[in-house]
C-alpha positions as CSV (number, residue, x, y, z in Angstrom):
1,M,-16.9,-25.6,48.6
2,A,-13.9,-27.2,50.3
3,R,-12.9,-30.8,49.6
4,I,-11.6,-33.1,52.4
5,V,-10.6,-36.7,52.9
6,N,-12.3,-38.3,56.1
7,G,-10.8,-40.8,58.4
8,A,-11.9,-43.7,56.3
9,G,-10.1,-42.4,53.3
10,R,-13.3,-41.5,51.6
11,L,-13.6,-38.3,49.6
12,G,-16.2,-36.1,51.1
13,A,-17.4,-32.5,50.7
14,V,-18.0,-29.7,53.1
15,L,-20.8,-27.3,52.0
16,L,-21.9,-24.1,53.8
17,L,-25.6,-23.8,53.1
18,N,-27.6,-21.0,54.9
19,G,-25.1,-20.9,57.7
20,A,-25.1,-24.7,58.4
21,L,-22.2,-26.9,57.8
22,L,-23.0,-30.1,55.8
23,L,-20.7,-33.0,55.6
24,G,-21.3,-35.9,53.3
25,A,-19.7,-38.3,51.0
26,L,-19.7,-37.4,47.3
27,P,-21.8,-39.7,45.2
28,A,-20.1,-42.2,43.1
29,R,-20.8,-40.1,40.0
30,A,-20.0,-36.7,41.3
31,Q,-19.1,-35.6,37.9
32,D,-22.8,-36.0,36.9
33,G,-24.3,-32.6,37.3
34,N,-27.8,-33.9,37.8
35,A,-26.8,-36.3,40.5
36,F,-24.8,-33.6,42.3
37,H,-27.7,-31.2,42.1
38,S,-30.1,-33.7,43.6
39,R,-27.9,-34.3,46.7
40,I,-27.2,-30.6,47.6
41,G,-30.7,-29.3,46.9
42,P,-32.5,-27.3,44.3
43,N,-31.5,-23.9,45.7
44,L,-27.9,-24.2,44.6
45,P,-26.7,-23.7,41.1
46,S,-25.7,-26.7,39.1
47,P,-22.0,-26.9,38.2
48,S,-23.0,-27.3,34.6
49,M,-20.6,-26.2,31.8
50,S,-23.4,-24.1,30.2
51,G,-23.7,-20.4,31.0
52,P,-22.2,-17.1,29.8
53,S,-18.9,-17.4,28.1
54,V,-15.8,-15.8,29.5
55,P,-14.1,-13.4,27.0
56,P,-10.5,-14.5,26.1
57,L,-7.7,-12.6,27.7
58,P,-6.0,-10.0,25.4
59,N,-2.7,-10.9,23.8
60,E,-0.4,-9.1,26.2
61,A,2.6,-9.6,24.0
62,S,1.2,-7.5,21.1
63,A,2.1,-3.8,21.1
64,S,1.5,-0.7,19.0
65,L,3.8,0.6,16.3
66,S,3.3,4.3,15.7
67,L,4.7,5.8,12.4
68,S,5.2,9.2,10.9
69,A,7.1,10.7,7.9
70,V,9.1,13.9,7.4
71,F,11.0,15.4,4.6
72,A,14.7,14.5,4.8
73,G,17.0,17.2,6.0
74,G,14.4,18.7,8.3
75,D,11.4,18.0,10.5
76,R,8.6,19.2,8.2
77,P,5.9,16.4,8.4
78,L,4.3,14.9,5.3
79,R,0.5,15.1,5.9
80,S,-0.9,13.7,2.6
81,G,-0.2,11.5,-0.4
82,L,1.2,8.7,1.8
83,A,0.9,4.9,1.5
84,W,2.1,2.8,4.4
85,R,2.9,-0.9,4.3
86,I,4.1,-3.3,7.0
87,Y,5.8,-6.5,5.8
88,E,7.1,-9.5,7.6
89,D,10.9,-9.6,7.8
90,R,11.4,-13.2,6.5
91,P,14.9,-14.6,7.4
92,D,14.5,-17.4,4.9
93,G,14.6,-15.0,2.0
94,A,11.0,-15.8,1.0
95,K,8.8,-13.1,-0.4
96,P,7.5,-11.1,2.6
97,G,3.8,-10.8,3.0
98,I,2.0,-7.6,3.9
99,V,0.8,-7.6,7.5
100,A,-1.0,-4.2,7.5
101,R,-1.4,-1.1,5.4
102,S,-2.7,2.5,5.9
103,E,-3.0,5.8,4.1
104,A,-3.1,7.9,7.2
105,A,-0.6,10.6,7.9
106,D,0.6,9.0,11.2
107,P,-0.8,5.5,11.5
108,S,-0.6,3.1,14.4
109,F,-0.5,-0.7,14.0
110,T,-0.9,-3.4,16.7
111,L,1.8,-6.1,16.0
112,A,2.8,-9.4,17.6
113,P,6.5,-9.8,18.6
114,G,8.8,-10.3,15.7
115,A,10.7,-8.4,13.0
116,Y,9.0,-6.2,10.4
117,V,9.8,-3.8,7.6
118,A,7.8,-0.6,7.6
119,T,7.7,1.3,4.3
120,V,6.1,4.5,3.2
121,T,5.7,5.7,-0.4
122,Y,5.1,9.4,-1.4
123,G,4.3,9.3,-5.1
124,F,7.4,7.8,-6.7
125,A,9.6,8.4,-3.6
126,S,9.8,6.0,-0.7
127,A,11.6,5.1,2.6
128,S,11.7,2.0,4.8
129,R,12.9,0.8,8.2
130,R,13.4,-2.5,9.9
131,V,11.5,-2.7,13.2
132,V,11.7,-5.3,15.9
133,M,8.6,-5.6,18.2
134,A,9.1,-7.2,21.6
135,G,5.9,-6.5,23.5
136,Q,6.5,-2.8,24.1
137,P,5.1,0.2,22.1
138,V,7.5,1.6,19.4
139,A,7.4,4.9,17.6
140,E,9.4,5.5,14.4
141,Q,9.9,8.5,12.1
142,L,10.9,7.8,8.5
143,K,12.7,10.5,6.4
144,V,11.7,10.8,2.7
145,S,13.9,12.6,0.2
146,A,11.2,13.9,-2.1
147,G,9.7,17.0,-3.8
148,A,7.2,17.5,-6.5
149,L,6.7,18.8,-10.1
150,K,3.8,20.9,-11.2
151,L,3.8,21.5,-15.0
152,S,2.0,23.8,-17.4
153,G,2.3,25.1,-20.9
154,A,2.0,28.5,-22.7
155,I,2.4,30.2,-26.0
156,G,3.9,33.6,-25.2
157,D,1.9,35.0,-22.3
158,V,-1.1,32.8,-23.0
159,K,-1.6,29.8,-20.8
160,L,-2.6,26.6,-22.6
161,S,-5.6,24.6,-21.3
162,A,-4.8,21.3,-19.6
163,D,-6.7,19.2,-22.1
164,Q,-4.4,20.4,-24.9
165,L,-1.2,19.3,-23.2
166,A,0.5,16.0,-22.1
167,F,3.8,15.6,-20.3
168,S,6.2,12.8,-20.1
169,V,8.9,12.7,-17.3
170,F,12.2,10.8,-17.7
171,V,15.3,10.1,-15.5
172,P,18.4,10.9,-17.6
173,I,20.9,8.0,-17.8
174,G,24.4,9.0,-18.9
175,T,24.1,11.1,-22.1
176,N,20.6,9.9,-22.8
177,S,18.1,12.5,-21.5
178,E,15.3,10.0,-21.9
179,G,17.1,7.1,-20.2
180,R,14.2,5.8,-18.1
181,L,10.5,6.8,-18.3
182,V,9.1,7.7,-15.0
183,R,5.6,8.5,-16.2
184,S,3.8,9.5,-19.4
185,G,0.4,11.3,-19.7
186,V,1.0,13.7,-16.9
187,K,-1.7,16.4,-16.9
188,A,-1.0,20.1,-16.6
189,G,-1.5,21.3,-13.0
190,E,-1.1,17.7,-11.6
191,L,1.2,17.4,-8.6
192,L,3.8,14.7,-9.4
193,R,5.7,13.5,-6.3
194,L,9.2,12.5,-7.1
195,P,12.5,11.6,-5.4
196,E,15.0,14.5,-5.2
197,G,17.0,14.8,-8.4
198,T,17.0,16.1,-12.0
199,Y,14.4,15.1,-14.5
200,H,13.9,15.5,-18.3
201,V,10.4,16.7,-19.2
202,V,8.8,16.5,-22.6
203,S,5.7,18.6,-23.3
204,T,3.4,17.8,-26.3
205,Y,0.9,20.3,-27.4
206,G,-2.0,19.2,-29.6
207,G,-0.8,15.6,-30.2
208,S,1.4,16.5,-33.2
209,N,4.9,17.9,-33.6
210,A,4.5,20.9,-31.2
211,I,7.0,19.6,-28.6
212,Q,9.1,21.3,-26.0
213,R,11.7,19.9,-23.6
214,A,13.3,21.0,-20.4
215,D,15.6,19.6,-17.6
216,L,14.1,20.4,-14.2
217,K,15.4,19.9,-10.7
218,V,13.3,18.5,-7.9
219,E,14.4,19.7,-4.5
220,N,13.7,18.1,-1.2
221,G,10.5,19.4,0.4
222,K,9.7,21.8,-2.4
223,V,7.4,22.0,-5.4
224,T,9.0,22.9,-8.7
225,D,6.4,24.8,-10.7
226,A,7.5,25.0,-14.3
227,T,5.8,26.4,-17.5
228,L,7.1,25.1,-20.9
229,N,6.7,27.7,-23.6
230,H,5.6,26.3,-27.0
231,R,6.1,28.0,-30.4
232,A,3.1,26.6,-32.3
233,A,-0.3,27.4,-33.7
234,T,-3.6,25.7,-34.3
235,L,-4.8,25.6,-37.9
236,T,-8.1,24.8,-39.6
237,L,-7.7,22.9,-42.9
238,K,-10.2,23.4,-45.8
239,L,-10.6,22.4,-49.4
240,V,-12.7,25.1,-51.2
241,A,-13.7,25.9,-54.7
242,A,-12.7,29.5,-54.2
243,E,-11.2,31.5,-51.4
244,G,-13.8,32.0,-48.6
245,A,-16.2,29.4,-50.1
246,E,-17.8,26.5,-48.3
247,A,-15.4,23.6,-47.5
248,F,-15.8,20.2,-49.2
249,A,-16.9,17.5,-46.8
250,G,-15.0,14.2,-46.7
251,T,-11.7,15.6,-47.7
252,A,-8.5,13.7,-46.7
253,F,-5.7,16.0,-45.6
254,S,-2.0,15.2,-45.2
255,V,0.5,17.7,-43.6
256,L,4.1,17.1,-44.7
257,T,7.5,18.7,-44.1
258,P,9.3,20.3,-47.1
259,G,11.4,17.1,-47.1
260,G,8.3,14.9,-47.5
261,D,7.9,13.5,-44.0
262,T,4.2,13.1,-42.9
263,I,3.4,15.1,-39.8
264,R,-0.3,14.7,-39.5
265,E,-3.3,13.3,-41.4
266,A,-7.0,14.2,-40.9
267,I,-10.3,13.7,-42.7
268,G,-13.3,16.1,-42.7
269,A,-14.6,19.4,-44.0
270,F,-12.4,21.5,-41.7
271,P,-10.3,19.5,-39.3
272,Q,-8.0,21.3,-36.9
273,V,-4.3,20.5,-36.4
274,T,-1.7,22.0,-34.0
275,L,1.7,22.4,-35.5
276,A,5.1,23.8,-34.5
277,E,6.1,26.9,-36.3
278,G,7.8,26.3,-39.6
279,D,7.2,25.5,-43.3
280,Y,4.8,22.8,-44.4
281,V,3.1,21.2,-47.5
282,L,-0.6,20.5,-47.4
283,I,-2.1,17.8,-49.6
284,A,-5.9,17.5,-50.0
285,R,-7.6,14.5,-51.7
286,H,-11.3,14.6,-52.7
287,D,-13.3,12.7,-55.4
288,G,-10.1,11.1,-56.8
289,Q,-8.4,14.5,-57.2
290,V,-5.3,15.7,-55.4
291,Y,-4.5,19.4,-54.6
292,T,-1.5,20.8,-52.8
293,R,-0.4,24.0,-51.2
294,E,2.6,25.2,-49.2
295,F,2.0,27.2,-46.1
296,K,3.8,28.6,-43.1
297,V,3.0,28.3,-39.3
298,E,3.8,31.3,-37.1
299,S,3.7,30.8,-33.3
300,G,0.5,32.0,-31.7
301,L,-1.2,32.8,-35.0
302,N,-4.3,30.5,-35.2
303,R,-5.9,30.7,-38.7
304,D,-7.6,28.9,-41.6
305,V,-5.4,27.3,-44.3
306,E,-7.4,26.9,-47.5
307,V,-6.5,24.7,-50.5
308,V,-8.3,25.9,-53.7
309,A,-9.6,23.1,-55.9
310,K,-8.5,24.3,-59.3
311,A,-9.7,22.4,-62.3
312,S,-6.8,20.6,-64.0
């Protein structure tokens, strides 16, 4: 429809309907859809605002940010164990909020124009980069200086089961080898991802005094597989009336060093304790009576240690 002004200055309308040209004045209330419809006939659609909605236009200013990570010093990609975060770069110094996150190896994010900080963590190692988005696709590759530790324990040539071991990993500070704890309770066989550097590892076997220590180096892009060798044994404690006899139930045992320091306490008919090799004193308490015995632990020799309840 074309709109014209006739010679009298009145607003009119030109409609082409079935090949015929119609000229007429607009009604006084042309904005009224019903009135307009009645003048031009029922065969034309009403200019009503109802009808199918038009989808909004996409935000043409947004663009994709594609990210990937490699080990520093080379181009070997990191394909697992990654956690990506995109933060606002806040010029006012306020705490930045997380805009997006992903655990994919090479994620892609759609971001509006602005400044952002992209970070990737690989276990305890991380890298970050400031990115400015200006309506064009951007691809960034972050370099991570990291490797990994894989720990296990043994006595001689015999590997110890994972449920018998626990590791703690420290960063040395100055002359203190245990300057800062990185993580405790690390399981044998677990892959612990760490920044490149030297670490102090403490291995505890059996939850007592069977402890070994080592300084281990983590190299970029490599897994340091280390076995800490313990010198210890697992002993079964018993209080008996005679050698080889049935053990008394409900006995309270204390294991002491020759100097009198308590190493381990246990209650039962035949509790088991794991001890580092060396000399010990065993005290057994039962029915108000106290019995003692000295014994020696030899590495790898698991055995029974019996205390004979002799009448006083």
